[in-house]
C-alpha positions in Angstrom: 73.5 72.7 114.2 69.8 73.5 114.2 70.0 74.1 117.9 72.2 77.2 117.3 69.3 79.0 115.7 66.5 77.5 117.7 68.0 77.6 121.2 71.4 79.3 121.5 70.8 82.5 119.4 68.2 85.2 119.4 68.1 88.2 117.1 67.6 91.7 118.4 66.7 94.6 116.1 67.1 98.2 117.3 66.3 101.4 115.5 67.2 104.8 116.9 66.8 108.0 114.9 67.4 111.6 115.8 67.1 115.1 114.3 70.4 115.9 112.6 70.0 119.7 112.7 71.0 120.1 109.1 68.9 121.0 106.0 69.8 121.4 102.4 69.3 124.8 100.9 67.1 124.8 97.8 67.8 126.9 94.7 64.6 128.9 95.5 66.1 129.9 98.9 69.4 130.9 97.3 67.6 132.9 94.6 65.4 134.7 97.2 68.5 135.7 99.0 70.0 137.3 95.8 72.2 134.4 94.7 72.2 131.9 91.8 73.7 128.6 90.9 74.4 127.2 87.4 71.9 124.5 86.3 74.3 121.6 86.6 73.9 118.2 88.3 77.5 118.5 89.5 76.7 121.5 91.7 74.6 121.0 94.8 73.1 123.5 97.1 75.0 122.3 100.2 73.8 121.8 103.7 73.1 124.4 106.4 73.2 123.8 110.1 69.8 125.1 111.3 70.0 123.6 114.8 73.0 123.2 117.2 74.5 119.7 117.3 74.8 120.0 121.1 71.0 120.0 121.3 70.8 116.4 120.2 74.1 115.3 121.8 72.4 113.5 124.7 70.3 111.5 122.3 73.4 110.4 120.3 75.1 109.4 123.6 72.2 107.1 124.4 72.3 105.6 121.0 76.1 104.9 121.1 75.8 103.4 124.6 73.2 100.7 123.7 74.8 99.8 120.4 78.1 99.4 122.2 76.5 97.0 124.7 74.9 94.9 122.0 78.1 94.8 120.0 80.0 93.5 123.1 77.5 90.7 123.6 76.6 89.7 120.1 77.5 89.8 116.4 75.8 91.8 113.7 73.5 89.6 111.6 71.6 89.6 108.3 74.0 92.1 106.9 72.4 94.9 108.9 73.9 97.5 111.2 70.8 97.4 113.5 70.3 93.6 113.9 72.4 91.6 116.4 72.6 87.9 117.1 72.9 87.4 120.9 72.9 84.5 123.2 69.4 83.5 124.3 70.7 83.1 127.8 71.7 86.8 127.8 68.3 88.0 126.5 66.8 88.9 129.9 69.8 91.2 130.7 69.7 92.7 127.2 66.0 93.4 127.3 66.5 95.3 130.6 69.3 97.3 129.0 67.0 98.1 126.1 64.2 99.2 128.4 66.6 101.5 130.4 68.0 103.0 127.2 64.5 103.7 125.8 63.4 105.4 129.0 66.6 107.5 129.0 66.0 108.4 125.3 62.4 109.5 125.9 63.5 111.7 128.8 66.1 113.4 126.6 63.5 113.9 123.9 61.1 115.5 126.4 63.9 117.9 127.5 64.6 118.7 123.8 60.9 119.4 123.2 60.8 121.9 126.1 63.9 123.8 125.1 63.8 123.5 121.3 62.8 127.1 120.5 65.3 128.7 122.9 68.1 126.5 121.5 67.2 127.6 118.0 67.4 131.3 119.0 70.7 130.8 120.8 72.0 129.1 117.6 71.0 132.1 115.5 72.8 134.5 117.9 76.0 132.5 118.1 76.3 132.2 114.3 75.7 135.9 113.7 77.9 137.2 116.4 81.1 136.6 114.4 79.9 138.6 111.4 81.5 142.1 111.3 79.0 144.0 109.2 75.3 144.4 110.0 74.4 143.4 106.5 76.3 140.1 106.8 74.6 139.4 110.1 71.2 140.0 108.6 72.0 137.7 105.7 73.1 134.9 107.9 70.1 135.2 110.2 67.7 135.3 107.2 69.2 132.1 105.7 69.0 130.1 109.0 65.5 131.3 109.9 64.2 130.5 106.4 65.3 126.9 106.8 64.1 126.4 110.4 62.5 123.1 111.2 59.5 123.5 113.4 59.5 121.9 116.8 56.9 119.3 116.2 58.6 118.0 113.0 62.0 117.9 114.7 60.7 116.0 117.8 58.8 113.5 115.5 62.1 112.5 113.9 63.5 111.3 117.3 62.3 107.6 117.6 63.4 104.6 119.5 62.2 101.0 118.7 63.4 97.5 119.2 62.3 94.0 118.5 63.3 90.4 119.4 62.8 87.5 117.0 64.1 84.2 115.7 65.1 83.3 112.1 64.7 80.2 110.0 66.4 79.5 106.7 64.4 79.4 103.5 64.9 75.9 102.0 65.2 75.6 98.2 64.2 72.5 96.3 66.6 69.7 97.2 68.2 71.5 100.1 68.0 70.1 103.6 67.2 72.1 106.7 70.7 71.3 108.0 72.3 72.9 104.9 70.3 76.0 105.3 71.1 76.4 108.9 74.8 75.7 108.3 74.9 78.6 105.7 73.5 81.1 108.2 75.7 80.0 111.1 78.8 80.0 108.8 78.0 83.6 107.8 77.7 84.6 111.5 81.1 83.0 112.2 82.7 85.0 109.4 81.1 88.2 110.7 82.5 87.4 114.1 86.1 87.4 112.7 85.4 90.6 110.7 84.3 92.4 113.9 87.4 91.2 115.8 89.6 92.5 113.0 87.8 95.9 112.8 88.1 96.5 116.6 91.8 95.4 116.6 92.5 97.6 113.6 91.2 100.6 115.6 93.4 99.6 118.5 96.5 99.2 116.3 96.0 102.8 115.0 95.9 104.0 118.6 98.5 106.7 119.3 100.1 104.4 121.9 101.0 101.9 119.2 101.7 104.5 116.4 104.1 106.7 118.4 105.2 105.1 121.6 107.1 101.9 122.3 105.2 101.1 125.4 101.6 100.9 126.5 99.7 100.7 129.8 97.4 98.0 131.2 94.4 100.1 130.0 95.4 99.3 126.4 94.6 95.6 127.0 90.9 96.3 127.8 89.6 96.0 124.2 91.7 92.8 123.7 90.2 91.3 126.9 86.7 92.3 125.9 87.2 90.6 122.5 88.4 87.5 124.4 85.2 87.3 126.4 83.2 87.7 123.3 85.1 84.8 121.6 84.4 82.6 124.6 80.6 83.3 124.4 80.3 82.8 120.7 82.9 80.1 120.0 80.2 77.7 118.8 79.8 79.7 115.6 83.1 78.5 114.2 85.3 75.6 115.5 88.5 77.7 114.8 87.5 80.3 117.4 88.8 77.9 120.1 92.2 78.4 118.5 91.8 82.2 118.6 90.9 82.0 122.2 94.0 80.0 123.0 96.2 82.3 121.0 95.1 85.4 122.8 95.0 83.8 126.3 98.5 82.4 125.9 100.0 85.7 124.8 98.2 87.6 127.6 99.7 85.2 130.2 103.3 86.1 129.2 102.7 89.9 129.3 103.3 91.9 132.4 100.3 91.9 134.7 100.9 95.4 136.0 102.8 98.5 135.0 103.9 99.4 131.5 104.2 96.9 128.7 107.5 97.6 126.9 110.5 96.0 125.3 110.0 92.5 124.0 106.6 92.3 125.6 105.5 95.3 123.7 106.7 93.8 120.4 104.8 90.6 121.2 101.6 92.5 122.0 101.9 94.6 118.9 102.4 91.5 116.8 99.3 89.9 118.3 97.1 93.0 117.6 98.5 93.2 114.1 97.6 89.5 113.4 94.1 90.1 114.8 93.5 93.2 112.7 93.0 91.1 109.6 90.2 88.6 109.5 92.0 86.1 107.2 95.3 86.3 109.1 93.5 85.8 112.4 91.6 82.8 111.0 94.8 81.2 109.7 96.6 81.8 113.0 93.7 80.4 115.0 93.7 77.2 112.8 97.5 76.7 113.4 97.1 77.0 117.2 94.1 74.6 117.1 96.4 72.1 115.3 99.0 72.3 118.1 101.4 75.1 117.0 102.5 77.2 120.1 101.1 80.7 120.1 104.5 82.3 120.1 105.6 80.3 117.1 102.5 81.4 115.3 103.4 85.1 115.9 107.1 84.6 115.4 107.7 81.5 113.2 111.1 79.9 114.0 113.7 80.1 111.3 114.0 77.0 109.1 116.9 74.5 109.7 119.8 75.4 107.4 121.0 72.9 104.8 124.5 73.1 106.2 123.3 72.0 109.6 121.6 69.0 108.0 124.8 68.1 106.2 126.8 68.2 109.4 124.4 65.9 111.1 124.6 63.5 108.2 128.4 63.5 108.2 128.4 62.8 112.0 126.1 59.9 111.5 128.3 58.5 108.7 131.4 59.0 110.9 129.7 57.0 113.6 129.2 54.0 111.4 131.9 51.3 111.8 134.2 50.9 108.8 136.7 48.3 107.8 140.3 49.6 107.8 141.9 49.3 104.4 145.6 50.4 103.9 145.6 52.9 101.2 148.6 54.2 99.2 148.8 57.4 97.2 147.4 56.8 93.8 149.6 57.5 90.8 148.1 60.3 88.8 149.4 61.0 85.3 150.1 64.6 84.2 147.2 66.3 82.7 147.5 68.6 79.7 146.2 72.1 80.3 144.9 72.3 76.9 142.7 69.2 77.3 141.3 70.4 80.7 140.7 66.8 81.8 140.6 65.6 85.4 141.3 62.0 86.0 139.7 60.5 89.1 141.2 57.3 90.3 140.1 54.9 93.0 142.5 54.2 95.9 144.9 51.4 95.2 146.1 49.1 97.9 149.8 49.6 98.7 150.6 45.9 98.0 149.6 46.2 94.4 151.7 49.3 93.6 155.1 48.3 92.1 158.1 49.9 93.5 159.8 52.8 91.6 163.6 52.9 91.7 165.3 55.9 90.2 167.9 55.1 87.6 167.2 51.4 87.4 163.5 51.1 86.6 161.9 51.5 83.2 160.3 54.7 82.1 157.3 56.2 83.7 155.1 55.2 80.7 156.0 51.5 81.3 155.2 51.7 84.9 151.8 53.3 84.2 151.2 50.6 81.6 151.8 48.0 84.4 149.0 49.7 86.4 146.6 49.6 83.5 146.7 53.4 82.9 147.2 54.7 79.5 150.0 57.3 79.4 149.2 60.7 78.0 150.4 61.4 74.5 153.8 63.1 74.2 153.6 66.8 73.5 154.2 67.8 69.9 156.5 70.8 69.5 155.8 73.2 66.6 158.5 73.4 64.0 160.2 76.8 63.5 158.9 78.8 60.6 161.1 81.3 58.7 159.4 84.6 57.8 160.2 86.2 54.4 162.7 89.0 54.3 160.0 91.6 53.4 158.0 90.9 56.6 160.9 91.7 58.9 161.5 95.1 60.4 164.6 97.0 59.3 166.3 96.9 62.6 166.0 93.1 62.6 168.2 92.9 59.5 171.8 92.2 60.6 173.1 91.7 57.1 
């Protein structure tokens, strides 16, 4: 695993900062303008936009573009938002993209430097034009001008820097180099799943999934981009191979052109939902790697019902050859309802049952005795009890 850090991966650090255009008003500014704030830590002065955001919009566009490219080719490393672990083989292409982005950034900074003062004046005019009274316009203008950042300071805040380096684990006493490397690589593998989940969560919240029941082929672009990233960085975690198979197999069954709707839409939505959680995706990838079909991972088949298993067992028993034995109805004695007893008797061959002839045979009890069955006790009838005369009703007295 040492080759992962020494040969396969290289770290790229990039830092891009710009002038935000906002400043926090101090209590002295507010007091000079005739206002006051209570001396409480819970009450802040608030921020004031002293420069138009459109003035630095081009710089922000350059920043987002280069970060998007690094994010597509690598994974964030060292717990930083500005450091990416990328393939060493991709480094020449990445360095060219960094150089192009830096050149574009410097050109935009030069343009900002030349137009800074005019942009500020336009900002003041646009923010005072909506005020109805002259006094209000003067107050707004006074506040903005009092917090103006001079051109040199604003331009100095716009910086672009990058660096390329390797990392090596710090080995504690008793720890091998392999263990240290494994810890770093394992962390990168987990980060890879976290980034998959974050991007798929954004896709799942897309209006196409939230409101519609169909999506176009354009919706698959983020999914296909993540698939390419998985293939490049699959060596970070063995289970990534399962995630690649999961996504590839599902994409194959989806329509290759036109809208994705109906059952195909449900399948795609389920895939994105599974991928939007890092732990769920890791579990699904492990199942696919162990041989479970991708569709069965997304839609697990219903378990076999116990009734079906019983039917199979009964059919198997019926298929077994059995020896024919002539059975006769078993003699069952009457059961007293009060006793609530149920007598279960085995089948008795017909040859061993004595014949019953009405009028000439002995009583039923004798016949049961011949079969070895104890007859039930004869029911005991309760003797009549006479009630005293005083307990009877008057209409019951006949004499």
